[in-house]
C-alpha positions in Angstrom: 13.7 -8.5 -25.9 14.6 -12.1 -24.1 12.1 -13.9 -21.8 12.0 -16.7 -19.6 9.2 -18.9 -18.9 10.2 -20.4 -15.4 7.1 -22.8 -14.7 5.0 -24.7 -17.0 2.2 -22.7 -18.3 -0.3 -23.4 -21.5 2.1 -23.8 -24.8 -0.7 -21.0 -26.5 1.0 -18.4 -24.3 4.5 -19.6 -25.2 3.4 -19.3 -28.8 2.1 -16.2 -28.4 5.2 -14.5 -26.8 7.5 -15.8 -29.4 5.9 -13.6 -31.9 8.0 -10.7 -30.0 10.4 -11.9 -28.2 13.4 -14.6 -27.6 11.9 -16.9 -25.5 13.6 -19.7 -23.1 11.3 -22.4 -21.2 13.3 -23.8 -18.5 10.3 -25.2 -16.3 12.9 -27.0 -13.8 15.4 -24.1 -13.3 16.6 -24.1 -9.7 16.9 -21.2 -7.4 20.7 -20.9 -7.7 20.5 -21.2 -11.6 17.7 -18.2 -11.5 20.1 -16.0 -9.2 23.0 -16.4 -12.0 21.2 -16.1 -15.0 18.2 -13.4 -14.1 20.2 -10.4 -15.4 19.9 -11.6 -19.0 16.3 -11.4 -19.3 13.6 -8.2 -20.5 10.5 -10.5 -19.0 9.9 -13.4 -16.6 6.5 -15.6 -16.4 6.2 -17.5 -13.3 3.2 -19.7 -11.5 3.9 -20.5 -7.9 6.8 -22.9 -8.1 9.6 -20.1 -8.9 10.3 -17.8 -5.7 11.2 -14.3 -7.0 12.9 -12.8 -3.4 14.9 -9.3 -3.3 18.2 -11.0 -3.8 17.3 -12.3 -7.4 15.5 -9.2 -8.0 18.6 -7.2 -7.1 20.1 -9.1 -10.2 17.8 -8.8 -12.5 19.3 -5.4 -14.3 17.8 -5.9 -17.5 14.2 -7.0 -16.4 11.4 -4.9 -17.5 8.3 -7.2 -16.5 7.2 -10.1 -14.0 4.4 -12.1 -15.0 2.4 -14.4 -12.6 0.4 -16.8 -14.5 -2.5 -16.6 -12.1 -3.7 -14.2 -9.3 -1.5 -14.4 -6.2 2.1 -12.6 -5.9 3.0 -14.3 -2.5 6.2 -15.5 -4.1 7.4 -12.5 -5.6 8.6 -9.5 -3.6 6.4 -6.9 -5.2 8.2 -4.0 -3.1 11.8 -4.9 -4.5 10.2 -5.1 -8.0 8.7 -1.7 -7.6 11.7 -0.1 -6.0 13.7 -1.6 -9.3 11.3 -0.2 -11.4 9.9 -3.5 -12.8 6.3 -4.0 -13.4 4.3 -7.1 -12.0 1.6 -8.2 -13.8 -1.2 -10.9 -13.1 -4.2 -12.8 -14.7 -6.9 -11.6 -12.1 -10.0 -12.6 -14.9 -8.8 -16.1 -15.3 -10.0 -17.7 -12.4 -13.5 -16.2 -11.8 -15.4 -19.0 -13.5 -13.1 -21.5 -12.5 -13.4 -20.8 -8.8 -17.0 -20.2 -8.9 -17.2 -23.8 -10.9 -15.3 -25.4 -8.3 -17.3 -23.8 -5.2 -20.5 -25.4 -6.9 -18.7 -28.7 -6.9 -18.1 -28.6 -3.3 -21.6 -27.5 -2.4 -23.5 -30.2 -4.2 -20.6 -32.7 -3.3 -21.4 -31.8 0.5 -25.1 -31.2 0.4 -25.9 -34.5 -1.7 -23.0 -36.7 0.3 -21.3 -37.2 -2.8 -17.6 -38.0 -2.1 -18.6 -40.0 1.1 -21.2 -42.3 -1.2 -18.3 -42.6 -4.0 -16.0 -44.0 -1.4 -18.3 -46.4 0.2 -19.7 -47.9 -3.5 -16.4 -48.3 -4.6 -15.5 -50.4 -1.2 -18.4 -52.6 -2.6 -21.0 -51.6 0.1 -24.8 -50.3 -0.7 -25.7 -47.6 2.4 -28.7 -45.7 0.6 -29.9 -44.8 4.2 -26.5 -43.5 5.5 -26.6 -40.9 2.2 -29.7 -38.9 2.5 -28.7 -35.4 1.3 -30.5 -31.9 0.8 -32.0 -30.0 -2.0 -30.5 -26.7 -3.0 -34.2 -25.3 -4.2 -35.6 -22.9 -1.6 -32.6 -22.5 0.0 -30.9 -19.8 1.1 -27.3 -18.5 -0.2 -25.2 -16.5 1.9 -22.2 -15.2 0.3 -19.6 -13.6 2.2 -18.1 -11.1 -0.4 -19.5 -10.0 -3.6 -16.5 -9.5 -5.6 -15.9 -11.5 -9.3 -16.5 -15.0 -7.9 -19.2 -14.4 -5.3 -21.3 -12.7 -8.1 -20.4 -15.7 -10.3 -21.5 -18.4 -7.6 -24.6 -16.4 -6.8 -25.4 -16.5 -10.6 -25.2 -20.3 -10.8 -27.2 -20.6 -7.4 -29.9 -18.9 -8.9 -30.1 -21.8 -11.6 -30.7 -23.7 -8.6 -33.6 -21.6 -7.7 -31.9 -20.5 -4.6 -32.4 -17.1 -2.7 -29.2 -15.3 -2.1 -28.3 -12.8 0.7 -24.9 -11.2 1.1 -22.6 -9.4 3.5 -20.1 -7.0 1.8 -19.4 -3.9 3.9 -18.2 -2.3 1.0 -20.7 -2.8 -1.8 -23.4 -0.2 -1.8 -26.9 -1.3 -1.6 -27.8 -0.4 -5.4 -25.1 -2.3 -6.9 -26.2 -5.5 -4.4 -30.1 -5.1 -5.9 -28.9 -5.0 -9.8 -27.1 -8.5 -8.9 -29.9 -9.6 -7.4 -29.0 -10.0 -4.5 -30.4 -8.9 -0.7 -27.8 -6.8 1.2 -27.4 -7.8 4.8 -26.0 -5.0 7.4 -24.4 -7.8 9.2 -22.2 -11.0 8.7 -24.2 -12.4 11.9 -27.5 -11.6 10.4 -26.3 -13.8 7.5 -25.2 -16.6 9.5 -28.2 -17.0 11.0 -30.2 -16.5 8.1 -28.3 -18.7 5.3 -28.4 -22.5 4.5 -25.3 -22.4 2.2 -22.4 -19.9 3.1 -19.3 -19.5 1.0 -16.7 -17.3 1.5 -15.2 -15.0 -1.1 -12.8 -12.3 0.6 -9.1 -11.7 1.0 -7.2 -12.9 4.1 -6.8 -9.6 6.1 -6.3 -9.2 9.5 -9.6 -8.3 9.5 -10.9 -11.5 8.2 -8.7 -13.6 9.7 -10.4 -16.5 11.8 -13.5 -14.4 11.1 -15.1 -17.5 11.6 -14.4 -19.4 14.6 -16.5 -20.9 17.6 -18.8 -18.0 18.1 -19.7 -17.8 14.5 -20.4 -21.3 14.2 -22.9 -21.2 17.5 -25.1 -18.4 15.0 -25.7 -21.0 12.4 -28.1 -23.4 11.6 -27.7 -27.1 12.6 -28.3 -27.9 9.2 -26.2 -25.1 7.5 -23.1 -25.7 5.1 -20.1 -23.5 5.0 -17.9 -23.3 2.0 -14.5 -21.6 1.5 -12.4 -21.4 -1.9 -10.9 -18.1 -1.1 -8.1 -18.0 1.4 -6.9 -20.8 4.2 -7.0 -18.9 7.7 -10.2 -16.9 6.9 -11.9 -20.1 8.8 -10.4 -21.1 12.2 -9.9 -24.7 11.5 -9.9 -26.1 14.8 -13.1 -24.6 16.0 -14.8 -25.9 12.3 -13.4 -29.4 13.5 -15.5 -29.0 16.6 -18.6 -28.0 15.1 -18.8 -30.4 12.6 -17.3 -33.3 14.8 -20.4 -32.1 17.8 -22.9 -31.7 14.5 -23.4 -27.8 15.3 -23.3 -27.2 11.6 -24.4 -29.8 8.8 -21.1 -29.9 6.9 -18.7 -28.0 4.9 -15.9 -28.0 2.3 -12.8 -26.6 2.1 -10.1 -25.6 -1.0 -7.8 -23.7 1.1 -6.5 -24.2 4.6 -4.1 -22.3 7.2 -1.6 -25.3 6.1 -0.9 -26.4 2.8 1.0 -29.2 1.5 2.1 -32.9 2.2 1.8 -34.4 5.8 0.0 -31.4 7.5 -1.8 -34.1 9.5 -4.7 -32.1 9.3 -7.7 -33.5 11.7 -10.8 -32.4 9.3 -9.3 -34.9 7.0 -10.8 -37.6 9.3 -14.6 -36.2 9.1 -17.1 -37.7 6.5 -19.2 -34.3 6.5 -16.4 -31.9 5.2 -15.2 -32.4 2.0 -11.5 -31.5 0.8 -9.6 -30.7 -2.1 -6.1 -29.8 -2.5 -6.3 -25.9 -3.6 -7.2 -27.1 -7.0 -10.0 -24.5 -7.4 -8.5 -22.5 -10.1 -7.0 -25.6 -11.8 -8.9 -26.2 -15.1 -7.4 -26.3 -18.6 -9.6 -23.4 -19.5 -8.2 -21.3 -16.6 -4.6 -22.4 -17.3 -5.1 -21.4 -20.8 -6.6 -18.1 -20.5 -3.7 -17.2 -17.6 -0.8 -18.5 -19.9 -2.3 -16.1 -22.7 -3.2 -13.1 -20.2 0.3 -12.9 -18.7 2.1 -13.6 -22.0 -0.3 -10.6 -23.7 0.7 -8.7 -20.9 4.6 -9.2 -21.8 4.0 -8.5 -25.4 2.3 -5.2 -24.8 5.3 -4.1 -22.6 7.8 -5.3 -25.6 6.1 -3.4 -27.9 5.9 -0.1 -26.4 2.4 0.0 -25.0 1.0 -0.1 -21.3 0.1 -3.8 -19.8 -3.5 -3.9 -18.2 -3.1 -5.8 -15.2 -0.4 -3.9 -13.5 -0.1 -5.0 -9.7 2.4 -2.5 -8.5 2.7 1.3 -8.6 4.3 2.8 -11.9 7.4 4.5 -10.9 7.3 7.0 -13.5 8.5 11.1 -13.2 5.3 13.1 -13.5 5.2 16.3 -15.7 8.6 17.4 -14.0 7.3 16.4 -10.4 10.7 15.3 -9.2 8.7 13.5 -6.4 6.1 12.0 -8.1 7.3 8.4 -7.1 7.4 9.3 -3.4 3.8 10.7 -3.7 2.5 7.3 -5.8 3.6 5.8 -2.2 1.7 8.2 -0.3 -1.5 8.0 -2.3 -0.9 3.7 -2.3 -0.8 3.9 1.6 -3.3 6.4 2.0 -5.7 4.2 0.3 -5.2 1.3 2.0 -5.2 3.1 5.1 -8.4 4.6 4.9 -9.9 1.6 3.6 -8.9 -0.5 6.6 -10.1 1.9 9.2 -13.1 2.9 7.7 -16.6 1.3 8.5 -19.5 0.9 6.0 -19.4 1.3 2.3 -17.6 3.9 1.1 -20.0 5.7 -0.7 -18.0 8.9 -1.7 -14.2 9.3 -1.6 -12.9 13.1 -2.0 -9.3 13.7 -2.8 -7.5 17.1 -2.2 -3.9 17.9 -3.4 -2.4 20.5 -1.9 1.3 22.5 -2.6 3.7 21.5 -5.3 1.7 18.0 -6.3 -1.3 20.2 -6.9 0.6 22.0 -9.5 1.3 19.0 -11.8 -1.0 19.0 -14.8 -3.0 15.6 -14.2 -3.2 14.5 -10.7 -4.9 11.2 -12.7 -2.2 8.5 -11.8 -2.2 10.0 -8.2 -6.1 9.5 -8.0 -5.6 5.7 -9.6 -3.4 4.8 -7.0 -5.2 6.0 -4.0 -7.9 3.8 -5.6 -5.4 1.0 -5.9 -4.7 1.5 -2.2 -8.4 1.6 -1.4 -10.0 -1.3 -2.9 -6.7 -3.9 -2.9 -7.7 -4.8 0.8 -11.2 -5.4 0.1 -10.8 -7.2 -2.8 -10.4 -11.0 -4.0 -8.4 -10.3 -7.3 -5.7 -7.5 -7.8 -6.5 -3.9 -8.6 -4.2 -2.2 -10.1 -3.9 1.5 -11.6 -5.4 0.7 -15.0 -8.5 -1.1 -13.6 -9.2 0.6 -10.1 -11.3 3.8 -11.8 -13.8 0.8 -13.1 -13.6 -1.4 -10.2 -14.5 1.9 -7.8 -17.5 3.0 -10.1 -18.7 -0.7 -10.3 -19.0 -0.4 -6.2 -21.0 2.7 -6.9 -18.0 5.1 -5.2 -18.6 8.5 -6.5 -14.9 10.1 -6.6 -14.1 14.0 -6.4 -10.7 15.7 -6.7 -9.6 19.1 -5.6 -6.6 20.9 -5.6 -5.7 23.3 -2.9 -2.4 25.6 -3.1 -1.9 25.9 0.4 0.5 23.1 1.9 0.4 24.3 5.2 4.2 24.1 5.7 4.6 20.8 4.0 6.1 20.5 -0.2 2.8 18.3 -0.6 -0.3 16.9 0.9 -2.9 14.3 -0.2 -6.0 14.5 1.9 -9.0 11.7 1.6 -12.0 12.0 3.1 -14.4 8.7 2.7 -18.2 9.0 3.0 -20.6 6.6 4.3 -23.7 5.7 5.6 -22.0 5.4 9.2 -20.3 8.6 9.1 -17.1 10.2 7.5 -13.4 9.5 7.7 -10.3 11.4 6.9 -6.7 10.9 6.2 -3.9 13.7 5.5 -0.5 12.3 4.5 2.4 13.5 3.4 6.2 12.6 2.4 8.8 12.9 5.0 11.6 10.6 3.9 9.0 8.1 3.8 5.1 8.3 3.5 3.9 10.0 7.1 0.4 10.5 8.0 -0.1 13.3 9.5 -3.8 14.0 10.3 -6.8 11.6 11.2 -10.2 13.0 11.5 -8.5 16.1 12.2 -6.3 15.2 15.0 -2.8 15.9 14.6 -0.6 12.5 14.4 3.2 11.3 13.2 2.3 7.8 11.8 4.1 5.7 9.2 2.2 3.2 7.8 4.0 0.1 7.7 3.6 -3.8 9.2 1.2 -4.3 11.7 -0.7 -1.5 13.3 -3.8 -1.1 15.3 -6.2 2.1 15.8 -8.8 2.5 18.2 -11.5 5.6 19.2 -11.5 6.1 22.9 -12.9 8.4 25.4 -10.0 10.6 26.9 -10.3 9.6 30.4 -8.0 8.4 32.8 -7.5 4.3 32.4 -8.6 4.3 28.8 -4.8 3.8 27.1 -3.7 1.7 29.8 -6.7 -0.6 29.4 -6.5 -0.8 25.7 -2.4 -1.7 26.1 -3.4 -4.4 29.2 -5.6 -5.9 26.7 -2.8 -6.3 23.9 -0.6 -7.3 26.4 -2.5 -10.2 27.5 -2.5 -11.6 24.0 1.6 -11.3 23.6 1.4 -8.1 21.3 4.2 -5.9 22.2 4.0 -2.0 21.1 6.4 -0.5 19.1 5.5 3.4 18.5 2.1 4.7 19.6 0.5 8.2 18.7 -2.6 9.7 20.1 -4.6 12.6 19.4 -7.7 14.1 20.8 -10.4 16.9 20.2 -10.7 18.4 23.6 -9.5 17.3 27.3 -12.3 14.8 28.5 -13.1 14.7 24.8 -12.6 11.8 21.7 -9.4 10.5 21.0 -7.7 8.5 18.2 -4.8 5.9 18.9 -2.8 4.5 16.4 -0.3 1.7 17.4 2.4 0.5 15.1 2.9 -3.4 16.8 5.3 -5.8 17.0 3.3 -8.7 15.7 -0.5 -8.9 14.7 -3.1 -8.8 17.4 -5.6 -11.5 17.1 -9.1 -11.0 16.6 -9.9 -12.4 20.2 -7.9 -9.1 21.3 -9.6 -6.8 19.4 -13.0 -8.0 20.3 -12.2 -7.6 23.8 -11.2 -4.2 23.1 -14.2 -3.1 21.5 -16.1 -4.4 24.2 -14.3 -1.9 26.7 -16.8 0.8 28.2 -14.8 3.6 27.1 -13.8 2.2 23.6 -16.2 3.2 20.5 -14.1 1.1 17.6 -11.0 -0.7 17.4 -9.2 -2.6 14.0 -5.8 -3.7 12.7 -4.4 -2.8 9.8 -1.6 -4.6 8.0 1.0 -3.0 5.4 3.4 -4.3 3.2 
């Protein structure tokens, strides 16, 4: 086996890989050189510098695995790799401690004004009165997103004798209780109560600009907010105004909507915010662990074993079921659809297989792929077919599976029913040249889960559809495809739209406020 190390990683990972493979280290390889030589390799390890777009992957005729020495895979065309049968793996557990510690560093630096005091002192000033700080003891920590990193921040803040509250609509109360955290029903309550707010959620249509002007108005004027997750979750213009006008006490950012040199970010002008250049995961230990973890993934595959951290769907034939790969894609899309559409923490998930897929000896891989799709939109680290069951169990989700030989005229069907404290939500899908949703909450539809989408529950009365469309139009959002379903005339109805561009949060909030709309949300699919 031959492997390429295209970006600088810790030497220990390289040494381990050399035991089983011919390793070429070229950390300055250009896109043109990579395109020309990628066909020579069985495996490649990258960080963030090297890009693997579809045109490179198309030339990778011998490539079996792509390793990302870190978490994010934005520089890899995962769909192209999946279609080519190439595994994509990462090292999600490598940065949890490091990012949590960096979050603590930002918190301490901001509340004790360490960064600005350091600058002042080095300018030979002695401004003790200017830098009055705040103790963390007996203050309330508010965590938005209780995944790997969020829970590590809680552990560290408890050492400072802080109380912890959290908002995570996907985390059951009993799990939060085990973590020693008070789980709140709304983000608004957390914003009102917390002294220190830290964000640990992925960037999705639902979370983009989820902290903006309205949210800053809810916060205490002494509160601090921190983001080491993803840029764009906090509306930076609104944050600037809140800091400039003293609506909150301060902030700390490691991630931004626009990153790199010469962004001219006006937040840098302010003294009550601590800014670092996306370095939360940058420690020697994290980089070492990432290199070792991802190298071990290649080693496992080269030895004929299954890697642990596969983030794309395995492309295999399942016990003679010729459509296995197609239905793995269906399962992933259905899981993602129901995750993004459902309100409240999912306590139970029922998966029913009908038709030919029900005759397969084992549906385990399909179930794991459903869970992968379900958990990835709400997880700050990668979920894959290998770890999906454990992560679902950790979130208190009870999984039940059933088979039904009746397929209602389709070759195979997969039905998911999510049960939450808010209510039940169901979706049925099949493969009709591409993954297709044919039923949502009992309403017949014909929906292709792809790109930017929108779903709304509303009253089936004249003007409802027009009012929703008008609101989207006011925000320059064009509708490509519309699907509607209803129970009875004048009853309840559901609308699913495929959009030409993402609907902003403000548009969704205004649609939710319409008297005839029960709920609305955006969805995003790769």
